[in-house]
N, C-alpha and C positions, 0 to 999 in steps of 0.2 A: 485556584488551579487544581485540577484533579490529578491524582497520582496513579501510576501504573507500575507494578513491581514485576521485573523480569528475573526469573531464576536462571542463572547461567553457570556452566561449569567454569572452573578456573581458566581453562584454555579459551573458552568463548568470551570470558570477561577480559582476558588479556589483550585481545585484538583491538577492541574499541578504546581500551585504556591506553594502549601504546600509540594508537593513531591520534587520540586526543592530546597526548603529551607531545607528540611530534608536530602537531598543527596549532598548539596553543588553545585548543578548545577543551570541551569536557566530554566525557563519555555520554553523559545525559544529552547534551546538545547533538552529538553525532547520532545517538539512538533516535532522538526526536526527528531529526532530518531524514533518517533512513525510513522511519515509519511513514512520514509524510510522502516521501518519494514512492514507496511501495503502494500506498493507498491511491496516489495519483495514477500510477501505471495500471492498477487494477480497475479503477473507475473508467479509464480509457478502454481497456480490454473488454470489460463487461458492456460498456456503452456500444462498442463496435459490434459485439456479438448480438446485442439486442436489436441494433439497426439492421444487421443481416437477417435475423429472424423475422423482423417486421416486413422487410422487403420480400423475403421468400414466401411469407404467408399473408401478404397484403390482401389477397382476395378473401381468404377465410376471415381475417380480422374485420374486413368491411362487412361481410355477411353477418358476422356476430354482432356488429354495431347497429344493424338495421332493425 
């Protein structure tokens, strides 16, 4: 498994550590889930933007493909 190191201030570190303690999880598991969720939302957002641009410029894209 690959590693990723996040440098956080004490205040930034305290929040996931406290939540992990309260939920019986680990700060690492919470961070991993937060990253997964962020990436999922970004993929959806970028995909929607790409689809809008493709619809808006469909004629141009068709001409470029000819």
